All heavy atoms as a GROMACS GRO file, in nm:
protein
  494
    1MET      N    1   4.505  -4.543   2.556
    1MET     CA    2   4.487  -4.498   2.414
    1MET      C    3   4.439  -4.617   2.333
    1MET      O    4   4.489  -4.726   2.341
    1MET     CB    5   4.620  -4.444   2.362
    1MET     CG    6   4.608  -4.406   2.217
    1MET     SD    7   4.766  -4.340   2.158
    1MET     CE    8   4.746  -4.170   2.195
    2GLU      N    9   4.354  -4.589   2.242
    2GLU     CA   10   4.300  -4.695   2.161
    2GLU      C   11   4.393  -4.718   2.041
    2GLU      O   12   4.441  -4.623   1.979
    2GLU     CB   13   4.164  -4.651   2.104
    2GLU     CG   14   4.062  -4.625   2.214
    2GLU     CD   15   3.933  -4.568   2.160
    2GLU    OE1   16   3.919  -4.556   2.039
    2GLU    OE2   17   3.846  -4.543   2.239
    3VAL      N   18   4.415  -4.843   2.015
    3VAL     CA   19   4.496  -4.876   1.898
    3VAL      C   20   4.428  -4.845   1.769
    3VAL      O   21   4.490  -4.809   1.670
    3VAL     CB   22   4.534  -5.027   1.904
    3VAL    CG1   23   4.618  -5.069   1.782
    3VAL    CG2   24   4.607  -5.059   2.029
    4ASP      N   25   4.296  -4.845   1.770
    4ASP     CA   26   4.216  -4.813   1.650
    4ASP      C   27   4.246  -4.671   1.604
    4ASP      O   28   4.252  -4.644   1.485
    4ASP     CB   29   4.072  -4.829   1.682
    4ASP     CG   30   3.980  -4.804   1.568
    4ASP    OD1   31   4.011  -4.851   1.458
    4ASP    OD2   32   3.880  -4.729   1.584
    5LEU      N   33   4.258  -4.580   1.700
    5LEU     CA   34   4.294  -4.443   1.668
    5LEU      C   35   4.428  -4.431   1.594
    5LEU      O   36   4.436  -4.355   1.495
    5LEU     CB   37   4.296  -4.352   1.796
    5LEU     CG   38   4.334  -4.211   1.780
    5LEU    CD1   39   4.227  -4.138   1.703
    5LEU    CD2   40   4.358  -4.152   1.918
    6ILE      N   41   4.526  -4.499   1.642
    6ILE     CA   42   4.656  -4.499   1.575
    6ILE      C   43   4.646  -4.552   1.429
    6ILE      O   44   4.708  -4.497   1.343
    6ILE     CB   45   4.760  -4.578   1.659
    6ILE    CG1   46   4.778  -4.508   1.797
    6ILE    CG2   47   4.891  -4.590   1.588
    6ILE    CD1   48   4.859  -4.589   1.896
    7PHE      N   49   4.576  -4.660   1.415
    7PHE     CA   50   4.554  -4.718   1.278
    7PHE      C   51   4.483  -4.630   1.188
    7PHE      O   52   4.513  -4.620   1.068
    7PHE     CB   53   4.484  -4.856   1.292
    7PHE     CG   54   4.569  -4.966   1.347
    7PHE    CD1   55   4.520  -5.063   1.428
    7PHE    CD2   56   4.706  -4.972   1.308
    7PHE    CE1   57   4.598  -5.165   1.477
    7PHE    CE2   58   4.792  -5.073   1.356
    7PHE     CZ   59   4.733  -5.173   1.448
    8ARG      N   60   4.382  -4.556   1.241
    8ARG     CA   61   4.306  -4.464   1.157
    8ARG      C   62   4.391  -4.351   1.110
    8ARG      O   63   4.391  -4.313   0.988
    8ARG     CB   64   4.188  -4.406   1.240
    8ARG     CG   65   4.058  -4.432   1.170
    8ARG     CD   66   3.939  -4.368   1.243
    8ARG     NE   67   3.938  -4.403   1.385
    8ARG     CZ   68   3.869  -4.338   1.473
    8ARG    NH1   69   3.790  -4.239   1.437
    8ARG    NH2   70   3.867  -4.370   1.601
    9ILE      N   71   4.474  -4.298   1.203
    9ILE     CA   72   4.562  -4.178   1.161
    9ILE      C   73   4.666  -4.229   1.063
    9ILE      O   74   4.705  -4.167   0.968
    9ILE     CB   75   4.624  -4.120   1.288
    9ILE    CG1   76   4.515  -4.052   1.372
    9ILE    CG2   77   4.734  -4.024   1.250
    9ILE    CD1   78   4.559  -3.996   1.504
   10ALA      N   79   4.725  -4.353   1.089
   10ALA     CA   80   4.822  -4.409   0.997
   10ALA      C   81   4.762  -4.432   0.857
   10ALA      O   82   4.828  -4.407   0.752
   10ALA     CB   83   4.875  -4.541   1.055
   11ALA      N   84   4.637  -4.477   0.856
   11ALA     CA   85   4.569  -4.506   0.726
   11ALA      C   86   4.548  -4.373   0.650
   11ALA      O   87   4.573  -4.372   0.524
   11ALA     CB   88   4.438  -4.577   0.749
   12VAL      N   89   4.510  -4.269   0.718
   12VAL     CA   90   4.492  -4.142   0.653
   12VAL      C   91   4.632  -4.095   0.599
   12VAL      O   92   4.637  -4.048   0.487
   12VAL     CB   93   4.434  -4.038   0.748
   12VAL    CG1   94   4.449  -3.897   0.690
   12VAL    CG2   95   4.291  -4.072   0.780
   13GLY      N   96   4.732  -4.110   0.676
   13GLY     CA   97   4.871  -4.072   0.630
   13GLY      C   98   4.921  -4.149   0.511
   13GLY      O   99   4.976  -4.087   0.414
   14ILE      N  100   4.894  -4.277   0.507
   14ILE     CA  101   4.938  -4.361   0.396
   14ILE      C  102   4.862  -4.321   0.271
   14ILE      O  103   4.915  -4.304   0.160
   14ILE     CB  104   4.928  -4.508   0.423
   14ILE    CG1  105   5.030  -4.546   0.528
   14ILE    CG2  106   4.945  -4.592   0.305
   14ILE    CD1  107   5.004  -4.683   0.587
   15LEU      N  108   4.729  -4.305   0.287
   15LEU     CA  109   4.642  -4.268   0.175
   15LEU      C  110   4.685  -4.130   0.115
   15LEU      O  111   4.694  -4.115  -0.008
   15LEU     CB  112   4.502  -4.266   0.215
   15LEU     CG  113   4.397  -4.231   0.111
   15LEU    CD1  114   4.392  -4.337   0.002
   15LEU    CD2  115   4.259  -4.217   0.170
   16VAL      N  116   4.710  -4.040   0.201
   16VAL     CA  117   4.744  -3.903   0.155
   16VAL      C  118   4.888  -3.903   0.094
   16VAL      O  119   4.904  -3.839  -0.012
   16VAL     CB  120   4.745  -3.801   0.273
   16VAL    CG1  121   4.806  -3.671   0.233
   16VAL    CG2  122   4.598  -3.782   0.312
   17ALA      N  123   4.974  -3.983   0.144
   17ALA     CA  124   5.112  -3.997   0.080
   17ALA      C  125   5.100  -4.048  -0.061
   17ALA      O  126   5.160  -3.992  -0.157
   17ALA     CB  127   5.200  -4.087   0.169
   18VAL      N  128   5.020  -4.147  -0.079
   18VAL     CA  129   5.004  -4.204  -0.215
   18VAL      C  130   4.934  -4.108  -0.310
   18VAL      O  131   4.977  -4.088  -0.422
   18VAL     CB  132   4.919  -4.342  -0.210
   18VAL    CG1  133   4.884  -4.387  -0.346
   18VAL    CG2  134   5.002  -4.447  -0.141
   19LEU      N  135   4.828  -4.039  -0.259
   19LEU     CA  136   4.760  -3.944  -0.342
   19LEU      C  137   4.854  -3.826  -0.375
   19LEU      O  138   4.850  -3.774  -0.488
   19LEU     CB  139   4.635  -3.894  -0.268
   19LEU     CG  140   4.513  -3.984  -0.275
   19LEU    CD1  141   4.404  -3.924  -0.186
   19LEU    CD2  142   4.463  -4.001  -0.413
   20ASN      N  143   4.934  -3.785  -0.278
   20ASN     CA  144   5.026  -3.674  -0.305
   20ASN      C  145   5.126  -3.711  -0.410
   20ASN      O  146   5.153  -3.630  -0.501
   20ASN     CB  147   5.095  -3.640  -0.174
   20ASN     CG  148   5.164  -3.510  -0.179
   20ASN    OD1  149   5.157  -3.435  -0.282
   20ASN    ND2  150   5.232  -3.468  -0.071
   21ILE      N  151   5.175  -3.833  -0.407
   21ILE     CA  152   5.274  -3.875  -0.509
   21ILE      C  153   5.207  -3.883  -0.644
   21ILE      O  154   5.263  -3.830  -0.744
   21ILE     CB  155   5.336  -4.014  -0.471
   21ILE    CG1  156   5.426  -3.997  -0.352
   21ILE    CG2  157   5.413  -4.073  -0.593
   21ILE    CD1  158   5.473  -4.131  -0.291
   22LEU      N  159   5.087  -3.938  -0.654
   22LEU     CA  160   5.019  -3.949  -0.782
   22LEU      C  161   4.986  -3.810  -0.840
   22LEU      O  162   5.008  -3.791  -0.956
   22LEU     CB  163   4.891  -4.031  -0.764
   22LEU     CG  164   4.909  -4.182  -0.741
   22LEU    CD1  165   4.772  -4.245  -0.710
   22LEU    CD2  166   4.970  -4.247  -0.859
   23LEU      N  167   4.937  -3.722  -0.753
   23LEU     CA  168   4.897  -3.591  -0.801
   23LEU      C  169   5.022  -3.510  -0.841
   23LEU      O  170   5.018  -3.436  -0.941
   23LEU     CB  171   4.814  -3.517  -0.700
   23LEU     CG  172   4.676  -3.570  -0.680
   23LEU    CD1  173   4.605  -3.508  -0.559
   23LEU    CD2  174   4.591  -3.548  -0.801
   24THR      N  175   5.129  -3.520  -0.765
   24THR     CA  176   5.248  -3.443  -0.802
   24THR      C  177   5.310  -3.488  -0.935
   24THR      O  178   5.353  -3.408  -1.016
   24THR     CB  179   5.354  -3.461  -0.688
   24THR    OG1  180   5.294  -3.414  -0.569
   24THR    CG2  181   5.476  -3.375  -0.716
   25ARG      N  182   5.311  -3.625  -0.955
   25ARG     CA  183   5.370  -3.677  -1.085
   25ARG      C  184   5.281  -3.645  -1.203
   25ARG      O  185   5.333  -3.646  -1.312
   25ARG     CB  186   5.390  -3.824  -1.070
   25ARG     CG  187   5.500  -3.856  -0.972
   25ARG     CD  188   5.555  -3.991  -0.987
   25ARG     NE  189   5.659  -4.015  -0.894
   25ARG     CZ  190   5.728  -4.127  -0.879
   25ARG    NH1  191   5.699  -4.229  -0.961
   25ARG    NH2  192   5.819  -4.138  -0.795
   26SER      N  193   5.154  -3.617  -1.178
   26SER     CA  194   5.068  -3.588  -1.291
   26SER      C  195   5.062  -3.434  -1.314
   26SER      O  196   4.984  -3.393  -1.400
   26SER     CB  197   4.924  -3.641  -1.271
   26SER     OG  198   4.861  -3.578  -1.162
   27GLY      N  199   5.140  -3.363  -1.239
   27GLY     CA  200   5.147  -3.216  -1.261
   27GLY      C  201   5.039  -3.137  -1.187
   27GLY      O  202   5.013  -3.023  -1.227
   28ARG      N  203   4.978  -3.194  -1.097
   28ARG     CA  204   4.872  -3.124  -1.017
   28ARG      C  205   4.919  -3.096  -0.876
   28ARG      O  206   4.864  -3.143  -0.781
   28ARG     CB  207   4.745  -3.206  -1.017
   28ARG     CG  208   4.689  -3.232  -1.151
   28ARG     CD  209   4.572  -3.325  -1.146
   28ARG     NE  210   4.513  -3.341  -1.277
   28ARG     CZ  211   4.417  -3.426  -1.301
   28ARG    NH1  212   4.359  -3.492  -1.203
   28ARG    NH2  213   4.368  -3.440  -1.427
   29GLU      N  214   5.017  -3.011  -0.862
   29GLU     CA  215   5.081  -2.982  -0.732
   29GLU      C  216   4.981  -2.907  -0.638
   29GLU      O  217   4.983  -2.928  -0.523
   29GLU     CB  218   5.203  -2.892  -0.747
   29GLU     CG  219   5.322  -2.966  -0.808
   29GLU     CD  220   5.320  -2.973  -0.960
   29GLU    OE1  221   5.239  -2.901  -1.018
   29GLU    OE2  222   5.395  -3.058  -1.014
   30ASP      N  223   4.895  -2.825  -0.701
   30ASP     CA  224   4.798  -2.754  -0.620
   30ASP      C  225   4.695  -2.845  -0.555
   30ASP      O  226   4.671  -2.831  -0.432
   30ASP     CB  227   4.720  -2.650  -0.705
   30ASP     CG  228   4.810  -2.539  -0.757
   30ASP    OD1  229   4.912  -2.514  -0.697
   30ASP    OD2  230   4.765  -2.474  -0.855
   31GLN      N  231   4.650  -2.946  -0.631
   31GLN     CA  232   4.558  -3.037  -0.569
   31GLN      C  233   4.626  -3.129  -0.468
   31GLN      O  234   4.565  -3.173  -0.369
   31GLN     CB  235   4.493  -3.125  -0.678
   31GLN     CG  236   4.402  -3.047  -0.768
   31GLN     CD  237   4.339  -3.130  -0.882
   31GLN    OE1  238   4.379  -3.241  -0.898
   31GLN    NE2  239   4.245  -3.072  -0.950
   32ALA      N  240   4.755  -3.159  -0.494
   32ALA     CA  241   4.827  -3.244  -0.394
   32ALA      C  242   4.842  -3.164  -0.266
   32ALA      O  243   4.824  -3.220  -0.152
   32ALA     CB  244   4.966  -3.277  -0.451
   33LEU      N  245   4.865  -3.036  -0.273
   33LEU     CA  246   4.879  -2.957  -0.150
   33LEU      C  247   4.743  -2.949  -0.077
   33LEU      O  248   4.737  -2.959   0.048
   33LEU     CB  249   4.931  -2.816  -0.182
   33LEU     CG  250   4.943  -2.718  -0.070
   33LEU    CD1  251   5.051  -2.767   0.029
   33LEU    CD2  252   4.978  -2.583  -0.120
   34MET      N  253   4.635  -2.929  -0.154
   34MET     CA  254   4.505  -2.917  -0.091
   34MET      C  255   4.465  -3.056  -0.026
   34MET      O  256   4.401  -3.052   0.082
   34MET     CB  257   4.398  -2.879  -0.194
   34MET     CG  258   4.417  -2.729  -0.236
   34MET     SD  259   4.416  -2.614  -0.109
   34MET     CE  260   4.245  -2.628  -0.053
   35THR      N  261   4.507  -3.162  -0.084
   35THR     CA  262   4.479  -3.295  -0.025
   35THR      C  263   4.550  -3.309   0.104
   35THR      O  264   4.497  -3.363   0.203
   35THR     CB  265   4.519  -3.411  -0.128
   35THR    OG1  266   4.451  -3.386  -0.246
   35THR    CG2  267   4.490  -3.541  -0.071
   36THR      N  268   4.680  -3.266   0.110
   36THR     CA  269   4.758  -3.277   0.227
   36THR      C  270   4.694  -3.184   0.338
   36THR      O  271   4.685  -3.226   0.456
   36THR     CB  272   4.903  -3.234   0.199
   36THR    OG1  273   4.954  -3.317   0.091
   36THR    CG2  274   4.984  -3.244   0.322
   37ILE      N  275   4.659  -3.066   0.307
   37ILE     CA  276   4.598  -2.977   0.408
   37ILE      C  277   4.468  -3.033   0.460
   37ILE      O  278   4.440  -3.030   0.575
   37ILE     CB  279   4.580  -2.836   0.344
   37ILE    CG1  280   4.720  -2.776   0.320
   37ILE    CG2  281   4.501  -2.749   0.438
   37ILE    CD1  282   4.715  -2.647   0.246
   38THR      N  283   4.388  -3.089   0.370
   38THR     CA  284   4.261  -3.152   0.412
   38THR      C  285   4.282  -3.267   0.507
   38THR      O  286   4.211  -3.274   0.605
   38THR     CB  287   4.180  -3.192   0.289
   38THR    OG1  288   4.155  -3.082   0.203
   38THR    CG2  289   4.045  -3.253   0.327
   39ALA      N  290   4.378  -3.350   0.472
   39ALA     CA  291   4.407  -3.463   0.560
   39ALA      C  292   4.459  -3.414   0.695
   39ALA      O  293   4.422  -3.475   0.800
   39ALA     CB  294   4.512  -3.551   0.493
   40LEU      N  295   4.538  -3.312   0.696
   40LEU     CA  296   4.586  -3.255   0.824
   40LEU      C  297   4.470  -3.206   0.911
   40LEU      O  298   4.466  -3.234   1.028
   40LEU     CB  299   4.682  -3.143   0.796
   40LEU     CG  300   4.741  -3.077   0.920
   40LEU    CD1  301   4.832  -3.167   0.998
   40LEU    CD2  302   4.825  -2.948   0.871
   41VAL      N  303   4.373  -3.139   0.849
   41VAL     CA  304   4.261  -3.089   0.919
   41VAL      C  305   4.174  -3.208   0.976
   41VAL      O  306   4.134  -3.202   1.093
   41VAL     CB  307   4.172  -2.998   0.834
   41VAL    CG1  308   4.045  -2.969   0.891
   41VAL    CG2  309   4.244  -2.869   0.796
   42VAL      N  310   4.162  -3.310   0.896
   42VAL     CA  311   4.081  -3.427   0.942
   42VAL      C  312   4.149  -3.489   1.064
   42VAL      O  313   4.081  -3.523   1.160
   42VAL     CB  314   4.062  -3.526   0.824
   42VAL    CG1  315   4.008  -3.663   0.878
   42VAL    CG2  316   3.964  -3.468   0.717
   43VAL      N  317   4.280  -3.510   1.056
   43VAL     CA  318   4.348  -3.570   1.164
   43VAL      C  319   4.350  -3.484   1.287
   43VAL      O  320   4.329  -3.534   1.401
   43VAL     CB  321   4.492  -3.608   1.122
   43VAL    CG1  322   4.577  -3.649   1.243
   43VAL    CG2  323   4.494  -3.720   1.021
   44LEU      N  324   4.362  -3.353   1.268
   44LEU     CA  325   4.353  -3.268   1.387
   44LEU      C  326   4.218  -3.264   1.451
   44LEU      O  327   4.206  -3.258   1.572
   44LEU     CB  328   4.386  -3.121   1.345
   44LEU     CG  329   4.538  -3.093   1.326
   44LEU    CD1  330   4.563  -2.952   1.267
   44LEU    CD2  331   4.619  -3.120   1.446
   45MET      N  332   4.110  -3.277   1.371
   45MET     CA  333   3.980  -3.287   1.423
   45MET      C  334   3.959  -3.413   1.507
   45MET      O  335   3.900  -3.412   1.611
   45MET     CB  336   3.872  -3.286   1.316
   45MET     CG  337   3.856  -3.144   1.251
   45MET     SD  338   3.748  -3.142   1.114
   45MET     CE  339   3.596  -3.209   1.178
   46ILE      N  340   4.020  -3.523   1.462
   46ILE     CA  341   4.006  -3.649   1.535
   46ILE      C  342   4.083  -3.638   1.668
   46ILE      O  343   4.039  -3.674   1.774
   46ILE     CB  344   4.069  -3.765   1.452
   46ILE    CG1  345   3.981  -3.796   1.334
   46ILE    CG2  346   4.091  -3.893   1.536
   46ILE    CD1  347   4.040  -3.891   1.234
   47VAL      N  348   4.204  -3.574   1.666
   47VAL     CA  349   4.287  -3.561   1.788
   47VAL      C  350   4.218  -3.466   1.881
   47VAL      O  351   4.211  -3.492   2.003
   47VAL     CB  352   4.423  -3.516   1.749
   47VAL    CG1  353   4.505  -3.472   1.872
   47VAL    CG2  354   4.499  -3.619   1.671
   48VAL      N  355   4.163  -3.355   1.832
   48VAL     CA  356   4.094  -3.261   1.925
   48VAL      C  357   3.970  -3.325   1.988
   48VAL      O  358   3.945  -3.298   2.107
   48VAL     CB  359   4.051  -3.132   1.843
   48VAL    CG1  360   3.951  -3.046   1.922
   48VAL    CG2  361   4.180  -3.054   1.811
   49GLN      N  362   3.895  -3.413   1.916
   49GLN     CA  363   3.786  -3.476   1.971
   49GLN      C  364   3.830  -3.568   2.085
   49GLN      O  365   3.771  -3.580   2.195
   49GLN     CB  366   3.715  -3.563   1.864
   49GLN     CG  367   3.594  -3.636   1.916
   49GLN     CD  368   3.528  -3.718   1.804
   49GLN    OE1  369   3.585  -3.739   1.693
   49GLN    NE2  370   3.406  -3.761   1.830
   50LYS      N  371   3.940  -3.640   2.066
   50LYS     CA  372   3.992  -3.730   2.168
   50LYS      C  373   4.044  -3.656   2.288
   50LYS      O  374   4.020  -3.697   2.408
   50LYS     CB  375   4.099  -3.822   2.114
   50LYS     CG  376   4.050  -3.921   2.015
   50LYS     CD  377   3.952  -4.022   2.087
   50LYS     CE  378   3.900  -4.120   1.992
   50LYS     NZ  379   3.804  -4.210   2.050
   51ILE      N  380   4.104  -3.536   2.270
   51ILE     CA  381   4.153  -3.459   2.382
   51ILE      C  382   4.024  -3.404   2.458
   51ILE      O  383   4.028  -3.393   2.576
   51ILE     CB  384   4.236  -3.338   2.329
   51ILE    CG1  385   4.374  -3.396   2.282
   51ILE    CG2  386   4.262  -3.232   2.433
   51ILE    CD1  387   4.460  -3.295   2.218
   52SER      N  388   3.920  -3.366   2.385
   52SER     CA  389   3.802  -3.322   2.455
   52SER      C  390   3.741  -3.433   2.539
   52SER      O  391   3.695  -3.409   2.653
   52SER     CB  392   3.698  -3.277   2.348
   52SER     OG  393   3.577  -3.248   2.407
   53GLU      N  394   3.738  -3.558   2.489
   53GLU     CA  395   3.697  -3.669   2.565
   53GLU      C  396   3.782  -3.686   2.692
   53GLU      O  397   3.733  -3.722   2.802
   53GLU     CB  398   3.694  -3.795   2.485
   53GLU     CG  399   3.586  -3.799   2.379
   53GLU     CD  400   3.596  -3.921   2.295
   53GLU    OE1  401   3.668  -4.019   2.328
   53GLU    OE2  402   3.533  -3.925   2.187
   54LEU      N  403   3.914  -3.660   2.677
   54LEU     CA  404   4.006  -3.680   2.790
   54LEU      C  405   3.976  -3.580   2.894
   54LEU      O  406   3.963  -3.608   3.014
   54LEU     CB  407   4.150  -3.665   2.744
   54LEU     CG  408   4.257  -3.663   2.856
   54LEU    CD1  409   4.262  -3.794   2.925
   54LEU    CD2  410   4.388  -3.623   2.795
   55PHE      N  411   3.956  -3.449   2.858
   55PHE     CA  412   3.920  -3.342   2.954
   55PHE      C  413   3.789  -3.370   3.022
   55PHE      O  414   3.770  -3.340   3.139
   55PHE     CB  415   3.926  -3.209   2.889
   55PHE     CG  416   4.061  -3.156   2.863
   55PHE    CD1  417   4.087  -3.077   2.751
   55PHE    CD2  418   4.167  -3.182   2.950
   55PHE    CE1  419   4.210  -3.025   2.726
   55PHE    CE2  420   4.293  -3.134   2.927
   55PHE     CZ  421   4.316  -3.055   2.812
   56SER      N  422   3.691  -3.424   2.944
   56SER     CA  423   3.564  -3.460   3.008
   56SER      C  424   3.578  -3.568   3.106
   56SER      O  425   3.516  -3.562   3.218
   56SER     CB  426   3.468  -3.498   2.890
   56SER     OG  427   3.349  -3.537   2.948
   57LEU      N  428   3.658  -3.668   3.076
   57LEU     CA  429   3.687  -3.775   3.174
   57LEU      C  430   3.752  -3.719   3.300
   57LEU      O  431   3.716  -3.762   3.412
   57LEU     CB  432   3.770  -3.881   3.110
   57LEU     CG  433   3.810  -4.003   3.192
   57LEU    CD1  434   3.687  -4.080   3.234
   57LEU    CD2  435   3.911  -4.088   3.124
   58ILE      N  436   3.850  -3.633   3.282
   58ILE     CA  437   3.916  -3.573   3.396
   58ILE      C  438   3.824  -3.490   3.476
   58ILE      O  439   3.827  -3.495   3.606
   58ILE     CB  440   4.044  -3.488   3.354
   58ILE    CG1  441   4.149  -3.585   3.296
   58ILE    CG2  442   4.099  -3.409   3.468
   58ILE    CD1  443   4.263  -3.515   3.232
   59LYS      N  444   3.742  -3.415   3.414
   59LYS     CA  445   3.638  -3.337   3.483
   59LYS      C  446   3.544  -3.419   3.567
   59LYS      O  447   3.512  -3.393   3.679
   59LYS     CB  448   3.560  -3.255   3.380
   59LYS     CG  449   3.463  -3.156   3.444
   59LYS     CD  450   3.400  -3.070   3.330
   59LYS     CE  451   3.300  -2.981   3.391
   59LYS     NZ  452   3.231  -2.897   3.283
   60THR      N  453   3.498  -3.534   3.505
   60THR     CA  454   3.412  -3.627   3.577
   60THR      C  455   3.487  -3.696   3.694
   60THR      O  456   3.431  -3.718   3.798
   60THR     CB  457   3.362  -3.738   3.477
   60THR    OG1  458   3.298  -3.672   3.368
   60THR    CG2  459   3.260  -3.825   3.547
   61LEU      N  460   3.612  -3.727   3.669
   61LEU     CA  461   3.687  -3.795   3.771
   61LEU      C  462   3.708  -3.716   3.898
   61LEU      O  463   3.696  -3.765   4.012
   61LEU     CB  464   3.826  -3.836   3.716
   61LEU     CG  465   3.917  -3.920   3.802
   61LEU    CD1  466   3.856  -4.057   3.827
   61LEU    CD2  467   4.059  -3.930   3.737
   62PHE      N  468   3.733  -3.589   3.878
   62PHE     CA  469   3.758  -3.495   3.996
   62PHE      C  470   3.632  -3.419   4.034
   62PHE      O  471   3.640  -3.329   4.122
   62PHE     CB  472   3.873  -3.400   3.963
   62PHE     CG  473   4.005  -3.468   3.953
   62PHE    CD1  474   4.076  -3.474   3.834
   62PHE    CD2  475   4.063  -3.530   4.063
   62PHE    CE1  476   4.198  -3.537   3.825
   62PHE    CE2  477   4.187  -3.592   4.057
   62PHE     CZ  478   4.252  -3.596   3.931
   63ASN      N  479   3.519  -3.453   3.983
   63ASN     CA  480   3.391  -3.391   4.017
   63ASN      C  481   3.397  -3.238   4.002
   63ASN      O  482   3.357  -3.164   4.090
   63ASN     CB  483   3.345  -3.427   4.153
   63ASN     CG  484   3.310  -3.576   4.164
   63ASN    OD1  485   3.260  -3.633   4.068
   63ASN    ND2  486   3.349  -3.637   4.275
   64LEU      N  487   3.452  -3.191   3.891
   64LEU     CA  488   3.458  -3.043   3.872
   64LEU      C  489   3.336  -2.996   3.793
   64LEU      O  490   3.282  -3.043   3.711
   64LEU     CB  491   3.588  -3.010   3.793
   64LEU     CG  492   3.718  -3.047   3.862
   64LEU    CD1  493   3.832  -3.019   3.767
   64LEU    CD2  494   3.730  -2.970   3.989
   0.00000   0.00000   0.00000
């Protein structure tokens, strides 16, 4: 596993946490929720891409 991937996901999490706090305190709960959902989708896309690469590697490894 690449350490860069972990740092990228952590950076997204920290950024979203700060944005969520700022938006919630300014009374924009809807935008805070949308920011959190968007970040979740972005992280899931990154993870799905890496899982796809893993399956491709396994397929190549076993000549399937």
